C-alpha positions in Angstrom: 0.0 0.0 0.0 1.3 3.4 -0.9 0.3 6.5 1.1 -2.5 7.0 3.6 -6.1 6.0 2.9 -9.0 7.7 4.6 -11.2 5.8 7.0 -13.9 7.0 9.4 -13.5 6.7 13.2 -16.2 4.0 13.2 -14.4 2.1 10.4 -11.1 2.2 12.2 -12.7 0.9 15.4 -14.3 -2.0 13.4 -10.8 -2.9 12.2 -9.4 -2.7 15.7 -12.2 -4.9 17.0 -11.6 -7.4 14.2 -7.8 -7.5 15.0 -8.5 -8.0 18.7 -10.8 -10.9 17.9 -8.4 -12.5 15.4 -5.5 -12.3 18.0 -7.4 -13.3 21.1 -10.1 -15.7 19.8 -9.4 -17.0 16.3 -5.6 -17.5 16.7 -5.7 -19.4 20.0 -8.6 -21.5 18.7 -6.8 -22.6 15.5 -3.6 -23.3 17.5 -5.6 -25.6 19.7 -7.2 -27.3 16.7 -3.7 -27.9 15.2 -2.5 -29.4 18.5 -5.6 -31.6 18.7 -5.2 -32.8 15.1 -1.5 -33.5 15.7 -2.4 -35.7 18.6 -4.2 -38.0 16.2 -0.9 -39.2 14.7 -0.1 -39.4 11.0 -0.3 -35.9 9.6 0.0 -37.0 5.9 -3.6 -38.1 5.8 -5.1 -35.9 8.5 -7.8 -33.7 7.0 -8.4 -31.9 10.3 -4.7 -30.9 10.5 -4.7 -29.7 6.9 -7.9 -27.6 7.5 -6.6 -26.1 10.7 -3.2 -25.2 9.0 -5.1 -23.6 6.1 -7.3 -21.7 8.6 -4.2 -20.6 10.5 -2.7 -19.3 7.2 -5.9 -17.3 6.5 -6.0 -15.8 10.1 -2.3 -14.8 10.1 -2.7 -13.3 6.6 -5.8 -11.3 7.7 -4.0 -10.1 10.9 -1.2 -8.7 8.7 -3.7 -7.1 6.3 -5.7 -5.4 9.1 -2.5 -4.2 10.8 -1.3 -2.8 7.5 -4.6 -1.0 6.9 -4.6 0.5 10.4 -1.0 1.5 9.9 -1.8 3.3 6.7 -5.1 4.7 7.8 -5.8 8.4 8.0 -8.6 8.4 10.5 -11.2 11.1 9.9 -14.0 12.0 12.3 -16.8 13.4 10.2 -18.3 15.2 13.3 -15.1 17.4 13.5 -15.0 18.4 9.9 -15.4 22.0 9.0 -16.0 21.9 5.3 -18.4 24.8 5.0 -21.2 22.7 3.7 -19.1 21.1 0.9 -19.3 17.4 0.3 -16.0 15.7 1.5 -14.9 12.3 2.7 -17.1 11.3 5.7 -19.9 13.6 4.9 -23.5 12.3 4.9 -25.3 13.6 1.8 -29.0 13.6 1.2 -29.9 13.5 -2.5 -33.0 13.8 -4.5 -33.1 11.6 -7.6 -34.3 14.0 -10.3 -35.7 11.2 -12.5 -38.1 9.8 -10.0 -38.2 12.3 -7.1 -37.0 9.8 -4.5 -34.6 10.7 -1.7 -31.5 8.7 -0.8 -28.9 9.4 1.9 -25.3 8.2 1.6 -22.3 8.6 3.8 -19.0 8.8 1.8 -16.5 6.3 3.4 -13.4 4.3 2.5 -13.5 1.2 0.3 -13.4 -1.1 3.3 -16.4 0.5 5.0 -18.6 0.8 1.9 -22.0 -1.0 2.3 -24.7 0.2 0.1 -27.4 -1.5 2.2 -26.5 0.7 5.2 -26.1 3.8 3.0 -22.3 3.9 3.0 -20.7 4.4 -0.4 -17.0 4.3 -1.3 -15.1 7.4 -1.9 -14.1 5.8 -5.2 -17.7 5.1 -6.4 -19.0 7.1 -9.4 -21.7 8.8 -7.2 -19.2 9.8 -4.5 -16.7 11.1 -7.1 -19.5 13.2 -8.6 -20.5 14.6 -5.2 -17.1 15.5 -3.8 -16.6 19.3 -3.6 -20.3 20.1 -4.3 -22.7 21.9 -2.0 -26.4 21.6 -1.1 -28.5 22.8 -4.0 -26.0 21.6 -6.6 -27.2 19.1 -9.3 -24.8 16.3 -10.3 -24.9 13.9 -13.2 -23.6 10.4 -12.5 -23.0 7.6 -14.9 -24.2 4.5 -13.0 -24.3 0.9 -14.2 -28.1 1.5 -14.7 -27.5 4.6 -16.9 -27.1 8.3 -16.4 -28.8 9.7 -13.3 -29.2 13.3 -12.0 -29.3 14.1 -8.3 -29.9 17.3 -6.5 -28.0 17.6 -3.2 -30.6 18.4 -0.6 -28.4 18.5 2.5 -24.8 17.9 3.6 -24.1 16.8 7.2 -21.0 15.9 9.1 -22.2 13.2 11.7 
């Protein structure tokens, strides 16, 4: 990874919680499973041993990945932003779809935090890229997988 990548305070806490769980629950559990499988003798045809070793490799890899992400994270608290109403990373943006007059609300977050079902879109998504730097009242055009959409920004909040 090169450079820092943005992440919200909540996203960073989720990574810390995952790292804690991996180190204090998952790692000891897989070590115990390996010891148990070893006690059964011949390792060459021991499926439990192979599965436990594979799981251990996954856990250790994920620990390194999460530690790397936390080490390269630029943690941003949306509530402390002073962007004068401009759409920036971490902002919660209320939009009106100009085509069908429906309202949607998105928070712009890092790639790891994005979850469309909970209204969190990646900073790198087409919608977020179109919104960055804009203000309430602005209309943006976005090329989405479903075609071109127009949104009016109704509100920009820093929660």
